[in-house]
C-alpha positions in Angstrom: 10.3 26.1 -33.6 8.6 26.4 -30.2 10.7 27.1 -27.2 11.7 24.0 -25.1 9.6 23.6 -22.0 11.4 23.9 -18.7 11.9 20.6 -16.8 10.0 21.0 -13.6 10.3 18.9 -10.4 6.9 17.3 -11.2 8.1 16.4 -14.7 11.2 14.8 -13.3 9.2 12.9 -10.8 6.8 11.6 -13.4 9.6 10.5 -15.6 11.3 8.7 -12.8 8.1 6.9 -11.9 7.6 5.9 -15.6 11.1 4.5 -15.6 10.5 2.6 -12.4 7.2 1.2 -13.7 8.9 0.1 -17.0 11.7 -1.6 -15.1 9.3 -3.6 -13.0 7.1 -4.6 -15.9 10.2 -5.8 -17.9 11.5 -7.8 -15.0 8.2 -9.7 -14.6 7.0 -9.6 -18.2 3.8 -7.8 -17.3 1.7 -4.8 -18.5 0.5 -3.7 -15.1 -2.2 -1.3 -16.3 -3.7 -4.0 -18.5 -3.5 -6.6 -15.7 -5.1 -4.1 -13.3 -8.1 -3.8 -15.6 -8.4 -7.5 -16.1 -8.1 -8.3 -12.4 -11.1 -5.9 -11.7 -13.4 -8.6 -13.1 -12.0 -11.4 -10.9 -12.8 -12.5 -7.3 -10.4 -11.7 -4.5 -9.4 -15.4 -4.4 -8.6 -15.4 -8.1 -6.5 -12.2 -7.7 -4.6 -13.9 -4.9 -4.0 -17.0 -7.0 -2.8 -14.7 -9.8 -0.2 -13.3 -7.5 0.9 -16.7 -6.2 1.2 -18.0 -9.7 3.2 -15.1 -11.1 5.6 -14.7 -8.2 6.2 -18.3 -7.1 7.6 -18.1 -3.6 8.8 -14.5 -3.9 5.6 -13.0 -2.6 4.5 -12.1 0.9 1.7 -10.2 2.6 1.9 -7.2 4.9 -0.5 -6.7 7.8 -0.8 -3.9 10.4 -3.3 -6.2 12.2 -5.8 -3.4 12.1 -9.6 -3.4 12.5 -10.5 -5.8 9.7 -7.1 -7.5 9.0 -8.5 -11.0 9.8 -10.2 -11.0 6.3 -7.0 -10.8 4.2 -5.0 -12.9 6.6 -7.5 -15.7 6.5 -8.2 -15.5 2.8 -4.6 -15.5 1.7 -3.4 -18.2 4.1 -6.2 -20.5 2.8 -4.4 -20.5 -0.6 -0.8 -20.5 0.8 -0.7 -21.5 4.5 3.0 -20.6 4.9 3.1 -17.3 3.2 5.4 -14.8 5.0 3.3 -12.2 6.9 5.4 -9.1 7.4 4.6 -7.0 10.5 6.3 -3.7 11.1 6.3 -3.2 14.9 6.9 0.4 15.9 6.9 -0.4 19.6 3.9 1.9 20.0 1.0 -0.3 19.0 -2.0 -0.6 21.3 -1.7 -3.4 23.9 -4.9 -4.7 22.3 -3.1 -4.9 18.9 -0.3 -7.0 20.3 -2.9 -9.3 21.8 -4.8 -9.4 18.5 -1.6 -10.4 16.7 -1.0 -13.2 19.1 -4.6 -14.4 18.7 -4.6 -14.5 14.9 -1.0 -15.8 14.7 -2.0 -18.8 16.7 -5.4 -19.3 15.2 -4.2 -19.1 11.6 -0.7 -20.5 12.2 0.8 -17.4 10.6 4.4 -17.4 9.3 5.0 -14.1 11.0 8.1 -12.0 10.1 8.5 -9.1 12.5 10.7 -6.1 11.6 11.6 -3.0 13.7 13.8 0.0 13.6 17.1 -1.2 15.3 17.0 1.8 17.6 14.5 1.3 20.4 11.5 3.6 20.9 13.0 4.9 24.2 16.3 5.7 22.5 14.5 7.4 19.6 12.7 9.7 22.0 15.9 10.5 23.9 17.5 11.6 20.6 14.6 13.2 18.8 11.8 13.8 21.3 8.2 12.7 20.4 8.4 13.1 16.7 4.6 12.4 16.3 4.0 15.7 18.1 6.3 17.7 15.9 3.9 18.6 13.1 3.8 17.0 9.7 7.5 17.0 9.3 8.0 15.1 12.5 5.3 12.6 11.6 6.9 12.0 8.2 10.3 11.4 9.8 8.8 9.1 12.4 7.0 7.1 9.7 10.2 6.8 7.6 12.2 5.5 10.5 9.7 3.2 12.0 7.6 1.9 9.1 9.1 2.6 5.6 12.7 1.6 6.4 11.9 -1.6 8.3 9.5 -2.7 5.6 12.1 -2.1 2.8 14.6 -4.1 4.8 12.1 -6.9 5.2 11.4 -7.0 1.5 15.2 -7.1 0.7 16.1 -9.7 3.3 13.2 -12.0 2.4 13.9 -11.5 -1.3 10.3 -10.4 -2.0 9.2 -9.3 -5.5 5.5 -8.8 -4.7 3.3 -8.1 -1.7 -0.4 -8.6 -0.8 -2.2 -6.2 1.5 -5.8 -5.6 2.6 -6.3 -1.9 1.6 -9.7 -1.0 0.3 -11.0 1.9 -1.8 -13.8 2.7 0.6 -11.4 3.3 3.5 -10.4 6.8 2.5 -10.3 9.4 -0.4 -6.5 8.6 -0.8 -7.4 5.1 -1.7 -10.5 5.8 -3.9 -8.7 5.2 -7.2 -6.4 2.5 -6.0 -5.8 -0.3 -8.6 -5.9 -4.0 -7.8 -2.2 -4.2 -8.7 0.5 -1.4 -8.8 4.2 -0.9 -8.8 5.7 0.7 -5.8 9.4 1.3 -5.1 10.5 -1.4 -7.6 8.1 -4.1 -6.4 4.5 -5.3 -7.2 1.7 -4.6 -4.7 -1.6 -6.5 -4.9 -4.8 -5.4 -3.3 -7.2 -8.4 -3.5 -10.1 -6.8 -1.7 -9.7 -3.3 -3.0 -13.3 -3.1 -4.2 -14.9 -4.6 -1.1 -17.3 -2.6 1.0 -17.6 -2.6 4.8 -20.6 -4.9 4.3 -18.5 -7.4 2.3 -15.9 -7.4 5.0 -18.5 -7.9 7.8 -20.2 -10.8 5.9 -16.8 -12.5 5.4 -15.9 -12.2 9.1 -19.2 -13.5 10.2 -19.2 -16.4 7.7 -15.8 -17.6 8.9 -16.2 -16.8 12.6 -13.3 -14.2 12.5 -12.9 -11.3 14.9 -12.6 -7.6 14.3 -9.8 -5.9 16.2 -10.9 -5.6 19.9 -10.9 -1.8 19.7 -13.3 -1.7 16.8 -16.3 -1.7 19.1 -14.8 1.3 21.0 -14.9 3.4 17.8 -11.5 2.9 16.4 -12.1 2.5 12.6 -8.4 2.9 11.6 -5.7 1.6 13.9 -2.0 2.3 14.0 0.1 3.6 16.8 -1.6 4.6 20.0 -0.2 8.1 19.9 -1.6 8.9 16.4 -4.9 6.9 16.3 -8.2 8.4 17.6 -11.7 7.1 18.0 -14.2 8.2 15.3 -16.5 10.8 16.8 -19.4 12.9 15.5 -18.2 15.3 12.8 -15.0 13.4 12.0 -14.1 11.5 8.9 -12.1 8.2 9.2 -9.2 10.0 7.7 -9.1 12.5 10.5 -8.6 9.8 13.1 -5.0 9.3 12.0 -1.9 11.5 12.5 -3.8 14.4 14.1 -5.7 14.9 10.9 -2.6 16.0 9.1 -2.4 13.1 6.7 -3.9 9.7 6.1 -1.1 7.4 4.9 1.9 6.3 7.0 4.3 6.0 4.0 3.9 2.3 3.4 1.1 2.9 0.8 2.5 6.0 -1.0 4.6 6.5 -4.1 2.8 4.1 -6.4 3.6 4.4 -10.1 0.0 4.8 -11.5 -3.6 5.1 -10.5 -6.8 4.0 -12.3 
């Protein structure tokens, strides 16, 4: 009989993810990998309607109000005008981002739900210093405190089972194999425009008279906090414009249970 293989950290993590995926699928009566394949052949609006039909009132959308966020905000609110729109405010967004939020919230009559870390930015700096300048470990800690934990609290308090967002595969290598629908931390996440190109986005914005983020024209292709977002310059990739080039994702889009 062959010797038993040692249980590695990676094996344990894979098993945990499989258990998490199974629990989510059983709760909602779905085979997510099969649904992900089927949804590939549908339009973004049909994918949104699928989410609305399956999660009846227990679905929201998240938005960072980044460069091209108006597309998803407009498209989804056309199908459910009062859908909760969860914004995690770190307190360090660009002034132009706050103005953009106000503009779109008024124009689209958004049902905005704003969540923050209960400890103010100034108090955080007094305790921990500027975490975003303390290497990858500091950035990870900052993101957990100011993005991941407030988002988890929002989902729990609003009793949300599923979430729409506007991520696209073309945005970075970390999103290149992103499915239309995934399981993440015990909930469903739906990416209605995952397969859209920059041209598709531009055409939709023009067709509906919607704006890009005001800093788009200044060379910001990926927008988050002012201290970890840079303009795209010659020789840089879009991924290098975030978090000093140390990582691409902020934690909100990590730890999904499968890829395609």
